[in-house]
N, C-alpha and C positions, 0 to 999 in steps of 0.2 A: 261775474268773477273778474277780478282785475287782471291786467295784461300778463303779469309775471307768473301766473298760476296755470297758464294754458299751454305751456311749452312741451309738455310730455305727449309723445305720439304713441298711438296704439299700433300694433303690428299684425300683419297676416300675410298670406301668400296667395297668388292667383295664377292663372294660366292663359294670359293673352300675350300677343306680340309686344315685346318691350320697346318703349319709346325712350330715347336718350333724354337726359335732363336738358341739354342745350336745345334740343328740338322742342321740348315742352315749354321752355322759357320763350323761345322765339314765337311759337304758336300762340302762347298766352299774351305776349306783348302785342302781337299783331291784332288780337281781338280783345284788347283790354276793355274797350267800351262795352263789349258784350259779355264780359266775365260776370256771372251772377254772384260770385263770392264777394265782389267789390261793392255791392249795394245791399241794402236791407231787403229781406224777403218781403214780397207782397202778399204772402199766404198767411192764414190765421196764425196768430201767436209767433210769427217769425219762423214758421215751419220751413225747412229748407226746400229749395227748388231742385229736388232730386232729378226732375225731368230735364233740367237745363245744365246742371253741373257736369263737367267733363274732366277727365284726368289732367288735360293740359291747362286747366284753370288754376290748379293748386300752386305750382311753383311761382308764377308771377304774382298771385294773390299773396302768398307768403312774403315775397320780396317787398311788395308795397306795404304790407301790414307791419313788417319789422321796421322798415324805414319810418313809418308813421309813429310807431311807439317810441322810437328813439328821439324823433323830433319833439313829440309831446313831452317826454320826460325832461329833455334839455330845456324846453321852454319853461316848464315848472321850476326847474333848478335856477334858471337865469332871471327870474322875476326880481324887479327892484323893490317891490313891496315887501314889508316884513311878513314872515310866514304866518298864516292863519290856518285854522283847520280846513276852511273852505278852499283857499287857494293852493293848498299843498296836499293834504290827505284826501279830501273829496276830489280834487283835481286828478290825483293818481287813480282813484277809483273810476273816474270817468274816462280815463285814457285807455287805449288799447282795445276798443270794442271791435275793430276790424280783425285784429289778430285773434281775439277770442272766437269770433264767428268762423274764421278760416280754420283755426286749430281744432275747434270742436267738430266741425264738419269733416275735416280730413281725418282726424284721429278715429272718429267713429266709423267712417266708411272704410278706412284702411284696416280696421279690425273685422269688418263684416263682408266686404266684397273687394278685397285687395287685388292688385295687379302688379306685375313687375314694374310698370311705369310708376305706380304709386310708391313702391318700395324704393325706387330711385329718388323720388322726392323726399321720402323719409330720411334716407341716409345723407342726402345733401343738406337737408334743413336741420337735422338734429344738432350739429355743432353750431349752426348759425343761431338757432333758438337759445342754446346755452350761452352763446356770446351776447345775445341781446339781453338776456336776463342779467348777466354780469355787468353789462354796460350801464344798466339802470341802477343796480344795487351797489355798485362800486363807484358811483358818481359822488364825489366828495361834497359838492355843493348841494346836491339833492338830499344827501344824508344829513347835512348840517341843518337844513330846514326841518326835517323830521325830528332830529334830536332836540332842536330848540323847542319845538312844540311839546315833545315828550317830557322835557325837564320842567315845564310849567303846566303839566296836564291837569293838576288839581285846581288850577285857577281859571280854566277855560270855560267852565259852566256847561260841559258836555253831558248829554244823556248817556245812559249806560252802554248802549250799543256803539255810540261814537267814541266813548272812552276806550272801549275794547278795540275798536278799529285803529285808533292811534297807537295803543300798546302793541297791536299785532304788526303794524307797519314797522315800528321801531325794532321789534324783536326780529322780524324778517330781514331787515337790513343788517343787523348785527350778526345774525346767523349766516348770512350770505358773505360776510367778510368785510363789511364796511369799515371796521376799526383797524384793518390790517395796513401795513406799510406798502409802498408802491411795488417793491420787489415781490413781496408776498402776494399782492393782488395779481401780479402778472403770472405767477406760478399757479394761483388758484384758477385763473381763467383758462390756462392750458389744461389743467386737470379736468375742469368741468366740460370743456369741449371734447376731450378724449373720452370721458365717461359717456357722454351723450352718443358718440359714435359707436362705442363698444356695446351699449344697450341695444341700439338699433340692429347691430350685426348679430348679437346673441339671439334676439328674437327671430330675426329672419332665418338664421341658421337652423334654429330649432324647428320652426314651422316647415321649412323646406325638407328637413330630414324626417320630421314626423310623417309628412306625406310620402317621402321616398321609402320609409321603413315599414310601410303597411305590409302585413304578412300575406304573401301569396301562397295559396293552398291549391294543390293539384286536383284533389278529389272531394266530392261531396261527403264521402264517408269520414273524412278527417274532421268534418264539421258536425258530426253526429252530436246531438244534444241541443243545438241551436234550433230556433223555430224556423218553419218554412219561410216565413217572411224575412227573417234575418239572413237566411241562406240566399234567398232571392236578391236581397240588397247586396250581399257580398259578390254574387255573380254579376250583378249590374255594375258594381264598382270595378271589378276586374275587366269587364268588357270596355268600360269607359277608359281604362288605363292601357288598353291594347292587349289584354290577355283573355280573349273570349274563350269560354269553356272552363276557365279556372275561377277561383274565388279570392277576393281580397278583403282582409280584415283591417280597416283603417284604425289608427291609434288615437286614443284620447290623450290629453296632455298629462295625466297622472301616471304614476308607476303602474297601478292596477288597471286592468282592462276589463270592461263588462263581460265579454264572452268567456272569461276564465271561470265564471260561475256555472256555465252550462256545458262547456266542451268536455265530452267524454274521453277523447283521445289525449293521453298524458303528454305525448311528444308534441302535439300541436299546442297544448297549453304552455309547455316549456319554451317552445320557439316564440310564442306570442309575448311572453313576459320578457324573454331575453331581448327581443326587438325593442321593447319599451325601455328596458333598463340600460341598454347600451347607447341610447341616443346621446350624441354630443361628445362621446368619449372613445370612439373606435377609430379615430384617424379620418383623413379625408377632408374635403373642403368645408364640411359642416361641423367639424370638431370644435367644441366650445371650451376646452380646458385652458387654452391660452387666455381666452376672454375672462373666464372665472378668476384665474390667478391675477391677471392685470387689473381687473375691476376691484378685487379685494385690496390689492396693494395701493391703488389710487385713492380708494375711499379711506384707507388707514392714513395715508399721507395728508389728505384733505382735513381729516378730523384733527390730526396733530397741528396742522397749520392754523386751524381755527381755535385751538386751545383745549381740545378734548382728548381723553385717554384713548379712545378708539371710535370707530364709526357708530357702534351701537350706542355709546354714551351721547354722541351728537344727536342721533335720532330720538332716543328716549327722552331727552330733555324737553322735547316738544310733544310728548305723548302723555296720556294719563298715567302710564306706568312710572314715569319720572326717571328711573335709573335702570341700567342692566341688572343690577343686583336684585331689584324687585322682580324682574322677569325671571332671572335665574332661580329665585326662591320659589316662585309659583311653579315653574316647569319642573324644578327639582322635587317639589312636593308631589306632583302628579305622576312623574315618570315611574317610580318604583311600583306603585299600585297598578298602573296601566300595564307594565310588563308582566307583573305577577298574574294579572287577569289573562293576558295574552298567552302566557305559558300554560295556564290551566285550560284555556280554550284549545291550545295546540295538543295537550294531552287527550282531551276529548276527541279531537279529530283523529289523532294517531290511533286511539282505541278503535274507532270506526274503520280505519284503514286496515288494521290488524284483523278485526272481526270479519272483514270482507276477504281476507286472505291475499291481500295485494302484495305484501312482502317488501315494502319500501318505506323509507322514512319521509315524513312530511317535508315538502319543500315549499318555497314561496309561491310557485306556480300552481300548487295543489290546493292552497288554502281556501280560496273562494269556492271552488268546486265542492270540497268536502264540508266546508262550513255550511253550505246550503243543504247538504244531506243531513247534517246534524240538526239544522233548523227544522227540516221536515220531520225528522224522527222525534224531536222534542216538542214541537208545537203543531205538528200535523198540517203544515201548509208550506207552499213555496211561492216564489215570485210569480210564476206562471198563473197561479190562481187569482192573483191580485190584478194583473194587467188588464183583463177584460173590463174591469170596473173603472179604469182610469183613462178614458178617451180624452185626448188633449183639449179639444175645444170645451168639453163639458167641465174639465178641471179648471180651465181658465175662467169661463163665464159663470158657471154655477158653483165654483169653489172659491177661487181667488177673488173675483169681483164680488161675489155674494158676501163673503166675509167682510170685505171693505164696506159694502153697502150697509150691512148690519151694524158694524162697529163705528163707522164715521158718517153715515148718511149720504155718501157720495154715490153717483150713478154713472153708467157707461153707455155710450151709443157708438156702434161701429160706423165708420164713414168710408166711402170708396172714391171720393172725389179728389183726394190729395195724392200727389205722386209718391211712389215708393221706389227704392233702389233695387228691389228684388221681388219677384211676383208673390212669394209666400208671405211677405211682410204684411201685417195688419195694423190698422190705425183706428184709434178710439178717441172720441171726445169724452172728457171727464167733467161731470157737473157736480158742483158743491151742494151742500145740504140746503142752501137757499135757492137752488136752481140756476145760479150763475155758473158760467164755464170756469173751471178751475185749471185745467191743463189739457194737453194732448198726449196720449200714451201710444207708443209704438211697440208692437210685439213681434220680435224676430226670433223664432223658436227652433228652426231647423238647422242642422249641420250642413256644411258644404265645404269643398276644398279651399275656397277663397276666404274662409272665416276662421279666425283664431279659435283655439280650443277653450273649453270652460264655459262659464256663465257669468254675466255681468250686467250692470245697469250703467247707463250714461245719460247725459243731458245734451240736447242740441241747443236748447234755450233755457237759461236758468232764471229763476224768479228774482226780482229785485224791485223794491219800491222806488229806488233812485231812478231807475230807467223805465219803470212801469211795465216790466216784462213779466210774463207768466210762463210756466214751465212747459217744455216739450221734452219728455223723457222717454227712454227706450229700455226694454229688457231684452237680453239675448241669452238663449240657451243653445245647446248643440244636440238636439233630439234627432236621431237618425230618421230620415224620411222614408216611409214605407213604400213599397211598390205602388204604382198607380192603381187607384181604386180601393186600396186597403186602408183601414182606419189607423190613426196614430195612437197607439196605446203606450202609456208611460209606465216606467217602473216606479216603485214607491219613492226611490231616491229622486227621480226626476220631478215627481209631484212636489216633494219637499223643496226642491230647488226652485220650482216655479213660485211657490209661496215666499221663499227666501228673497229672491230677486225683486219680487213685487214689494217687499218691505223696504228695499232701497228706493224703489220708485215712489212709494208713499212719502219717504223722507224728502225726496225732491219735489213732489207735487204739493205737499203741505207747507213748504217753506214760506215764511212770512217775515222777511227781514228787509231792512232798509238798504243794506250795502251788499253788492255782489260778492264781496270777499267772504261773506258768511253764509251764502246761499246753500240750502239743501244739505247735501252730504259733505260739504266742505268743513269737516270736523277732524279731530285727531284720528289717525289711522287705527288706533286700537279702540276707538269708540264707534267707528262707522259701521262695523258689522253688527253692532248691538241691536238697533231697531229691526234690521232684516231678520236676525235670528229670532227675535220675539215673534215676528209674523209667521214663522214656521209652525207655531203652536196651533194655528187655526186649521192646518191640514188634517188634523185628526180630531178636531173639536166635533162632538157628535152632531150638532145641528148643521154644521158645514159639511161634514162628511156625508150625511144622509142626503144632502142636496146635490152633490156631484158624483158620488161613488155609485154609479148605476151601470149595469151591464150594457155594453155598447150595442148588443143585438136585441136583448129582451127589454131593456129599460128597468129591470128589477134592481132594487137597491142591494148593496153589498150585504151578504148575510151577517147577522149579528155575531154568530159564532166565529166567522172568519175575522171579523173586526176584533173580537176579543183575543183571538190568537195573535193578531198583529200587535195589539197593545201589550200582550203578555210577553212578547219577544223583543220589546224595545231596548232592553239592556243586553240582548244577545249580540255577541261578537264586538262588544264595546271595548274589550281589551285590545283587539286588533285595531279597531278604528282609532282609538286614542293613541296607541303606540305608534302607528304609522304617521299620524299627525305630529305628535310630539317629536319624533325622530327628525322630521323635516324642520320643525321650529327650532330644535336644538342645533341642527346643522347650520341653519341661518345664523344663529347666535355665535356658533363656533367661528364662522368666517368673519363675522363683523365685530368680534371682540378681540381680533388680532391687532397688534401694534405693528408699526413699520419694522420690517426685518423678520417678522414671524410668518409672513405669507408664503405658503409653499410654491415651488416652481410648477409650471404646467404639467410636467411629467409626474409630479407627486400629488396631484389633485385627488385622484381616487384613493390613494393611501391615506391622505389627510382626512378624507371623509370617513373612512373606516375607523381611524384612530379617534376621531371626534365622537362618533357614535358609541364607541367602546368606553370612552371616558365618561360619557353621559349615562351609561348603563342601559342604552336602548339598542344595542347591537345584537338583536335576536333575528337570525337569518330568515326564519319563515315569515317575518314581518318587516320588509324593507321600508325605507322612508317613502312617504307619499310622493316626494320629489327628490331625485338625486341632484347634485350640484349642477351638472351639465345640462339639465332641462328644467331647472328651478327658475322659471321665467318670472314668478312673483318677485324674486329678490335680485335677479341679475338683469332683468329687462323691464320690470314694472316698478310700482311704487312701494313695495313691501320690504325693501332691504332693512334688515334688523327688525322687521315688523311682522313676520309671519306668525309670531305668537299672538297677534291681535285677535284671531278668531276665538281662541279659548279664553283670552283675557276678557273679550266682550261677552263670552258665554257665561261668565260669572254674573254679569249684570242681567243677561237674558234669563238665566235660570231663576234669579230673584224676581224678575218682572213677571215671568209666567206664573209663579206662585202668587204674586199680587193679583193678577187677573183672576185666577181661580178663587182666591179668597174673597174677591169683590164681585162675584157674579158672572165672570167670563165675558161673553160676547154681548155687551150692552153699549148703547150709545153713550151713557154716562162715562163708562170706562174709556171708550175710544176718544171722546172729547177731552178727557183729562190727559191722556197720553199725547194727543195732538197738541193741546195748548201748552203743556209744560215742557214737551221735549221735541216732537216731530216738527213743529213749526219754527223752532228756534235756530236750527242749523248750528253754525259755529258762533252765534252772537253772544254766547255766555260760556263760562267754563263748563266742560262736558260733565264733570262729576257734580257740579251744582245743579245741572239740568236733571241728572239722575235722581239726586236727592229731592228735588222739587216734585218729581213724579212719584218716586217710591216712598218718600217720607222718612228716609233713614239711610244708613250706610249699607253698602253691599256686604254679603257674606259668601264665602266659597262653598258652604255646606250644601246648598241646593244643587250646585254643579256636581259635587261629589256623589250625591245620591242619584242624580240623573244618569251619570256614567258608570254607576256601580263601583265607585272608588272609595266609598265611605267604610272602609274596612282597614285592618292592620296593613301597614305599608303606605297608607295615604298620609300619615303624619310625618 
């Protein structure tokens, strides 16, 4: 990946003694010769030297890498020779390899084993990285060379991927502000630097408060309904936090919290959800309302400066959606049917509450608990019956890997000779269908306080024929670690997530492109989730399920009747699931379709959120948004601003593709090879929708998605 695409930092939080940034710089400078980040790794495939990398290496490595990128770009711009594709575009692709290596390693480790010292580096480097990007893209001489090539692109005799690379560079320069005047460029640089700092602060505030907001419970009775293993984990967490004899329920990054489905005590449920929903908006040092307001205002100003109506219009131009209007139309079509379904589900839950003589109205903190009761009564099974069949290693090896072996002919072999950054991390060699090594895969599946929430894939080394590099990719989940000696049993959602993230990993491992700019998952944001969502289908594919869904004690396969119940319940609670997602996606659009002057003040953030949800018709109190503004890290700290709609946009393609696999025989090598050749291997080297058409053989339709989510009824039109 070229230098300007690696400036985003991942964020997390840790618990070791903080080292000041000057101390880090001094220590790193003194030992620059020993800094492993400043030289190519000697390990296979460029796998990082986790055993040698230390916190103090990052700041000086960043400083040197940034200086190197600027020198390289200036040298390209100052050439006396006329611009050619090789001396300008390919030269840009070749530049910044040190910054790429440093950024990938830092970003990935800062998201998985972060420390206060690393957070100090992040906050210091975020504006510097933004400035570095601006220094390159707002270089008039460099843009002149790119523009000259772009204007005669049809006469250069370039192959298709090279043509696209030239187009991509030109477009990136223009979207970064290369056509602006000097005064406008100065203002743009200031905006970008401030936004980079705001994003880092938002993320760090959120993760610190998420740890600080864990719910402390005094008695075991208040946790009635949780498994003994979950209660033991809560006791261990409390002891670690200095509250021996009590119980600590740590928060996940979403509004909903998993224990809500099991906790019998209504007051505990209410306290847990309140702790989750109040994050970032209750005052104090971790309050994010100022950051939300300022970020939205700066994004609106930048969009206008660049000639766009709003930030959403700026973002959509570079996505498959094209315009905010297209996104609004899709979300607007889905929302009424989703809320209608959610209201019907709420009525069913309320009927059960009334039947039990509880005498209260359904609230958001009650939903998961009573929905699970409805599921049990309707389908005669609950999650506790499934978990014994989903032991984590078996799901990974006999499920996720097995499906990939059947579909693509690849194989896996665990290795123990490469260093890891945390003892529970596992490493696998991945071999292609001809026996040659394809990639290295890292599995980091357990939660810990120093790891950011959620699940994600990243690359330590990206594939590129230009450099002859092969992928080193990682998957990260946040599965609670059981007490010592206990098996790790997954929920069905965690099983699906494991398959989902491996879909991203396949996208990275199968990449077969010339230029790093197009490698793996470097595609439109509203297309990147599509291949990973397709991979979820194999979690319940009969041949795959029979291979991994075996009781962790007896080894017996999951009973057919239990599986039938699971499949029969697939549309259960989809009103809730779709509504909470759409509420977050619509909230994202509400913030980012604002013009300058329309952004609410910090004290009005919560009120604005309520009004936006009401205007969109998704203000149904028992179903709050999956993320509220002050802990919506996807859009205020990550890369999904005005893009959270991407998941359901990609699901349109996913649902179509699942139907294609089913119509063509399912889990076959022929199907896998076709998907790999036409789509997974191509990265961003061609238009995303052209890749979809090459795979599917036609245009997408929303109807399969409506059927999947139970929305193909009145109100969906």
